[in-house]
N, C-alpha and C positions, 0 to 999 in steps of 0.2 A: 308593175312597180309604181307607176304613176297613181293608180287607184289606192294603193297602200299608203302612199305619202299623203294623199288627200284625206283619207280616213284618219290617219295619225294626227294630221294638222287640226282636224275638226275636234278630235278627242281632247287635244291639248287646249284648244280654245274654250271648250265647254268646261274643262277643269278650272281654267282661269276665272270664268264667269261664276262657277260654283264657289270659288274662294270668296268672291265679292259678296254673293248672296248669303253665304254662311256667316260672314263677318257682319253684314247688315242685320241678319237675324239675331245674332248674339247681342249687338248693340241695342236693338229694339227690345229684346227680352229683358236686358238689364234696366232699361229706362222705364218700360211700361209698368213694372211693379211699383216703382217710386211714384209715378203719376197716378196709379190706381189708388195708392194710399193718400195722396194729396186730394184727389177727387172725393174720396169717401170721407176724409177729414173735414173738407170745406162744405160739404152738402148740409150738415146740420146748422152751421152758422148762417148760410144763405137762406135756408128755410125759416129759421127763427127770426132773422132780420125782416124778411118779407111779412111774416106773421105779425111781428111787433109794429111794423110800419103801417100795415093795413088797419090794425086795431087803433093805432094812434090817430090815423086820419078819420076813423069813425067817431072818435071822441072829440075831434076838433070841429067846432061849429062853423067857422068861416076861415078859409085859407086865402082870401083876397088880402093883399097887402101892397097896395099901390104906392104907399108912402115910403116903402123901403127900397133903397137903391142897391143893386147887385153888381159887383165888379165882373163876375163871370156868369155866363148863361147857365152853367150847370147848377149854380146856387139859386137861380131865379125860379123858385118853387111855385109861385102863383101862376106863372104861364105854363110851366111843365106839368102841372096838375089840372090844367084846364080841360074841359070836355069840349071838343070841337068836331065839326064835320070832317071826315077823313077824305081828302082829295088826293093826297100824296103820302105814300108809306115809305119810311126810312128803314132799310133792312141791312143788318150786319150779316155778311156771309163769311163763314169761317172755314177756310181751307188750309192746305199746307204749303210750305215753300219748296218742299222736295217731293219727288215722285216715288215710284216703286213702293207704293202703299196699297196695292190692290185696287179695289173699286171705290176707295174712300173719297177721293176728290170727285170722281164721276158721279157718285151718288148725291153728294152735296150740290153739285152744279145742276144735275137733273132736277132735283127738288126745287132749287131756286128758280129755274126756268118755268117749272110747273106753277109755282106760286105767282110769278110775274104774269103768266097767262091768265090765271084766275082773277087777279086784280084787274088786269086789262079788260076782261069781260065785264067787270062791274064799273068800268070807267074810272078806275083809280090808277094813278101813275106810281112808279116805283123809283126810288133813288137808293143806290147800293153803296155800302161802306164795306169794302172787300179786304179781308185779312188773308194774306197768303198769295204767293206768286202764281200758283197753279190756278186758283180761282180767277185771278185777274186775267191771266193769259187766255183762259177759256171763254170768259164772259165778254171780254172786249171784242171778240170776233162776232158776237151775235147781238151787239147793241142795237144795230139798225133793224135786225130781224124781229126783235121782240119789243122794241121801243121803250127802253129804260135808260136811266142815267147813272153813270158811275161817278158818284160825288167825291169819294175819298178812298184812297188805297193805303194799306199798311203792309209793306213788303219787306221791311227790315226788322221786324220783331224777332227777338231771339226765340230759340226753341223752348226756353223755360219762361212761361208767361209770368208777369208780375202785376201788382196792383197799379203801378204807374202806367203800364200799357193800357190797362182797362180804363183808367181814368182819362187817358188821352182820347180813346175812342168815344167814351161817354161825353167828354167835353165837345167834341166835334158834332156829335148827334144833337146834343142839347142846344148848341149854337144854331143848327139848322132848324130845330123845333121852335126856338124862341123867335127866330127871324121869319117864321111862317113858311119855310121851304118844305117842311114835312109836317104831317099831322099825327103821326104815330111812330113808335119805335119798336122794332122787332129784331129777332136774331134767328138765323138759320144755322144750326150747329148740329153736332152729333151727341147723343146721350150714350155715355159709356156704360155698357152692361156688364161684360166680363172680358176675359182675354180673347174670347172667340166671337163676340158679337157686339154690335152697337146699332143705334137707330138714328136716322136723320129726323130732326124735329124743328118746329118753329116755336120760339118762345116770344110771348108778348111782354113788353116792358111798360110802355105808356100808350094810350091812356089806361088808367087803372081798371076801368070797367071791362077791359078786354082780358084781364088776368083771371085765370081760373083758380081760385083759392079753394083748397080742400077743407079749410077750417072756418068758413064764413058763418057757420051755424053756432059757433062758440059765443058765449056771452061777451059782449063788448064792455070792457072796463074803462071807466073814466080815468084819464091821466092828469096828474098835476104837473104842469109844464113850467120849468125854471131853466134859465132866467126869463125866456120869452118864447112864445110860439114861433115867431119869425126866426129867432136864433137856432132853435132846434130843427125846424123844417129845412132851413137853408143848408144845414150840415147833413141832415138825415137823407134828404132826397138824392144828393150826389152819391152818398154811400150806398143807397138802395140801388141806383142805376149801375154804378160801377161794380158792385158785388155780383149782380146778375151777369154782367158782361164777363167778369173775371171767372165766374163759375163756368160759363159757356166755353171760355178759352181752355180751361183745365179739362173739361169733358172732351173737347175737340182734340187736344194734344194726346190724351190717353187713347182715344179711339183711333187716331192716326197711327200711333205706335203699335197698338194691338193689330190693326189691319196690316201694317208693314211686317210685323213678326209672322203673321199667318201667311202673307204672300211670299215672303222670303223662304219660309219653311217649305211651302209648296214648290217654289223654284228650285231649292236644293234637292228635293225628292225627284223632281222631273229631270234635273241635270244628271242625277245618279242613274236613273233609268236609261237616259240617252247614252251615257257613257257605257253602261253594260251592253246595250244593244249594239253600239258602234264597235265595242271590243269584240263581240261575237262576229260581227261582219269583218272586222280586221283579221281575226284568226282564220275565218273561212277563206278570205282572199289570200292570206299568206299560205294556208295549207294547199289551196288550189295552185298557187305559183310553184310551191315545192314539188307538188305532184307532177306538174307539167315539166319541170326541170328534170325530175327523175325519169319521166317517160321519154324525154328527148335523149337523155344519157343512155338509157337502155336501148332505145331505137338505134342510136349511133353505134353502140357496141355490136349489136346484132348485124348491122350493115357492114362493119369492118370485118367481122368473122366470116361473112360470106365471101 
């Protein structure tokens, strides 16, 4: 009887867990389609913005503008577009605030540590700008082991990224770049492929010669800039940096939801298999108990008749 109670308790526990995983699967399924559409809709804009920005810079003869004063580091395009020796790399690491998303966060963290080790072998330091509670929790435990610095964290961002959040991250990185704390800007994020797959990637933002443009062989057209070169670049550079970060955020959220949907689907299936197996064990134990009781009744009856 005690064994039956134990099995029945475990079945009820698994059923309760299955309800949670099924609900999380349904929520992720509903959200991932929306973010898939947002990702696909924003990719052409980001690509064309990068293309236009590159071609504009190729047509500008001189970007030095020491006479211009900038209120915000993100608008300080002369310094942001400087070519300098890279001694410290600023890396935005994009993870999630919630777990139960399969290997999503583990893959990003593993890739980040690998990147830090590669830079360390070259004598280059790393400063991290971490988006997501899971990434921060994991990386703060290995700061001393891999010798990097967590410069800024963003743990209160909503599940729906917006341009203001991207602008905030871009401003913090630009401030570190202008102050000379970092010499390049990079992003470690996930590229959303489809509902079943994504890939962890490193995107280069600055300096520009680190960016792999697929359209560099196109003819460069001269631009007529109005009202001024300084006015255009001081607005376009922040837009360029923020748009790449925003695109990376969209890709990361879509990948997270797809990974969670897949993980929760597998969890539901595993729970169903466990319930079926435990139900068989329960029925076998119950049948054995009934058989034993019948045997005892028959044996007692026989003993009385004697």
